[in-house]
N, C-alpha and C positions, 0 to 999 in steps of 0.2 A: 599416384595414378592407379586407377582400377580398370581392368580389361574384362570384357565379356564377349561372347561369340553368338552368332546366329548361323546355324547350319541350314542352308537352303538346299533345294534339290540339286542344284548344279554347282554351287560354290559356297564357300564359308566366308562370313563377314565378321571382322573383329572391331569392336567399338572401344576406344581408349578414352576414358573420362579423366580429365586432368592432365592429359598430354599437351605438349606445346607445338604450335605452328613451326617453331624453330627446329624441331626434330623430324619434320616431314620426310627428309631424305632417308631416315632410318627405316622407313616402311615401304620403300620402292626399290626393287631389284637394281643393282648397280649398272646393269647393261641396258636399262630401258630409257628411251627418250621420253621426257615428260612435257606435257602441254597442260598449262593451268588455265582453267576457265573461271572467271571471276566477274564481278561487276565493277563499275567505275568508282563507286564509293569505297568498296573494300580495297581495290587496287591503290587508291590514293592514301588510305589509312595504313595499309600493311605491305604494299608492294615492295618496299625496301627489304622486307624480311622474307620474301619469297625465295625459294631455292632457284638456282640458275636454270631457267626454262623459258620456252616460248609462252606467251600469255595472250589469251583471247579475252577481251573485255566486252561485256554485254551491258545493256541498259538495266535500269532498276524498276521495281514494281511489277504488278501483274500484267501491265501492258507489254512487258518484255517477254512474257512467258508464252511465246507463240511459235508457229512453224516458220515465220519470217526470221526469227532469231536463230532457229536451227539452221536455216539456209546460210546465214552469215557464218555460223560456226563451221559448217561443212566446207564452205568456200575457203575459209582460213586454213583448215586442216589440209585440204588438197593443195593449197598454195605452199604450205610447209612441207609437202611431200611426206606427210605422216602415214606410215604403213601400219600393219597389224601389230607391230611390236610397241606402238606408242602406248603410254600410260597417261590417262587423263585424270587430272585432279581438280575437282570443284572446290574452290575456296570462297565461301560466302554463306548466305542464309538459305532459307528453304527454296527460293526460286532458283538460285544458282545451282543448288544440289539437284533439284528436279530436272533442270535443263541439261546440266552436265552429264548426269546419269543416263538420261534418255539418249543424248547425242552419242555417248560412248557405247551404249547398248546396240545402236543400229549402224554406227559408222563401220564400214567394211564388215558388216554382219556381227559386230561386237568386239570391243577391245576392253582391256582391264581399266578399272577406274577406282578412285577413292575420294573421300571428302575431308576437308577441314571445315567444320561448322563454326561460323562466327556469330551466330545469334542463338538466343535461348530457345526460340521456337524450333530452329533447325536441330539443335542438339538433342532435344527431347522428342522430336517428332519427324520432321521432314527427311533428315539424313539417315534415319534408322528404319529398316523394314523392306527396302528394295522397291518401293513404288517410285517410278519416274514418269515424267510426262509434261505435256503443255496444254494450255487452254485452246479451245477451238469454238468459233461461232458464239462467243460470249459465255461458254460453259466451261467450268473448271475441270482440268485433268481429263478431258475427253479423249485425248490421244496419248498413249504411253504404253509402257511395258513393265513387268516385274523383273527386276535385275538387281542382284546384291552387289554393293561396293565391296572391294577387297578389304577396305578399312574405313573407319570414321574416326577422326581426331576431334574430340570435344575440348577445345582449349578454353577453360573457364576464364582465364585472364582477359580474353578478347571481349567478354561481355561488358567490361568497364566502359567501353566507348559507345554502347548502345543508348539511344534516347530512352527516357523513362517509359514512354508508351510502348516501345518495342519489348522492353523487359516484361511489362504487364501482359503483353500478348503471349509471350512464352509461358507465363504462368497459367493461362487458360488450358493448355495441353497438360500441364502438370496436375492441375485440379481434376481434369478429365480422368487421367490415369488413377488418381486416388479414389475417385467416385466409383469407377468400374472394377477396381481390383484390390484396393489396400486402404481399409478404414484407418489403420495406424498412421499411414502417410497423410491422410486427411486431417487427423488430429494434430500431427506435427506441423502441418501448414497453418492450422488455426492458431497454434501456440507461437509460431515463429514467422508470421506474415511480415512483420516489420523488418526483421533481419533478412528475410528472403528478398524483399524489395530492395534492400540496401546491398544485395549481392555479397553478403558476409560469406567468406570463403568456405568454411566447413558446412554451413547450412545449404548453400546453393549447390556445392559439389554433391552432397548427400541427395538432394532432390533430383538433380540431373541423373545420377547413377540409379536411383530407385525408379525413376520414370523409364529410363532406358531398359532396365531389367524387366519391368512389366511389359513393355512393348516387345522386347526381344523374345520373351517367353511366348507371347501370343503369336507372333510372326513365325517362330520356329514350328509351332504346332499347326499353323494354318497360313502358309506362305502366300497362297494365291487368293485369299479371301473367299473361301468356299463355305466357311462356317464361323468358327469362333472369332476370327479376325474382325468380323463385322462390329464387335463391341467397341472397337477403337473409333467407330464413327459416332460415339455418344456426343451429342451437341452439334454434329456436323451436317445432318440432313437439313435442319432448319437454318443452321449457320451458313451453309453454302448459298442458300437462297437469299439470305440477308446480304452476304458478301457481294453477290452478283448485282442486286438491285439497289443497295444503299451505299456501296463503295466503302464499307468499313474494312478495317484491317482484319486479317484472318482470325486472330485471337479474340478481338472484340466481337466478331460475328459468332464465333464458337461459344463465347460466354453467354450471349443471348440465346443461342441454341440450347445450351445446358439448362437455362432457366425454363425454357419451354419443355424440354425433356423431363425435368424434375416435376413441373406442374402436371404433365400427362401421367407421370408415374404415380403422383398422389391421387389423381382422378381414377386411376385403375386399381387403387388400393395396394400398390406395391411399395410405396414410400410414405413414411410418417410426415405429417405437416411440419413438425419441429425439425426434421432433418432437411426438408426442403428449405426451411428458413436458414439453416446452417449453411447450405450451399450458396444461397443468395448472399448471406452476410460475408462469407469467405471471398466470393468474387468481388464484392464491394471493397473489402479490405485490400485486395490486390489491384485496386483501381481499374476494374473492368466493368463495362456497362451491364446493367441488369433490367433496364426498362426499354420497352419496344417503342422507340421514337422514329419509326420508319413507315413507309407506305405499305400498309398491311396487305392491300389488294395485290400490289406488285410482288410481294414476297410469296403470297399464297399461289399466285400464278406461276412463279418460278418453281415452286415445289411440285406443281403438276407435271413439270418437265423433268423431274429428277430421274436419274437412270435406275434408281431402286424402286420406282413406282410399278405396281402391279394392279391394273384395273382401277378400282376406286379406293385402294389403300396403298400404303407404302411401308416398307420395312423400316422400323424405327427402333433405335436403341434406347431402352429405358433402364432405370435403376431400381432393383428390388431390394433396397436397403443399401446404405453406404458400404462401399467395398464390393458390390456385386452388380452385375448387369444382365439384361435379358433382351433378346431381339423379338419384337412382336409386330404383327400387322396392325397398323393404326389407320383408321379411315380418315379421309380428308375432312369430313364433317367434324370429327373429334379434334383434329388439329386446328381447324378454323375456329371452333368454339373457344379453345384455349387462347389462341392468338388474339382474337378480337376481345377477349376478356381481360387482357393484360394492358396496362398503360405503358 
């Protein structure tokens, strides 16, 4: 097991890569009452391994990530007579972590919480960094707060029960971290893509740890996304628009978003065409989509409503060479030209 920390303005978060769900009790003060928030799938898979605690189960998928689900959680907590000493633990993927963290952050004006991440996507992205929230009005993460969990347990063994497409979705965020911050990690992925997809122990644990290290470093320097943290949105501006309009999984949409971001980077003279080709080839090796088979008009319209829009342009994360990122204002006409030029 490897541990690293994020020191936020108000609290410290420790991420334990390679720890086990079975040791959850070791990270919670003995005198605290625990309430676990999970989804029905995770409860059925791992419920027998949960420590003795009250459990609130929610639905699965983006359709569960709403204020209605929060209402259900708050009703259950009140019925349980949970007071400010309660410790909430989200056990699940990114949606569970986002909802559980948000619920804990606002219930009784804030109670302690932690996560056990059960998906690759959650381990390298959603559970790390302190972003919590729910969707509203069809738009992702429109309501939420920044709040750091006390701990995150990344149990690598839990990944074995994931469907293959969910494993691939997690790799989209790993590729993103490599592109924006670590060319050596990108090369390692190129050389070990088959072992990574097979979840070979040493390879996947190394990739999770390196991804978390990159994200933790950025978050610690810019917790509230005022500057540097924006680079973590590489592939996400276009990706969120695709996710909203085409109903793709998050990782699939981010993969397409990175293809667009790489193409824009080439057009602006920031990225070599051969490196753009390497990005596309790696995504394909990891069984992620690289071709835009969606309603382009609908996607472009969704981007017009992006919260990062400023007039006729939008803040867009580009790569100025593998391992580096830059945030630039990109006009909608530039984006449209790239999008309409890709199959």
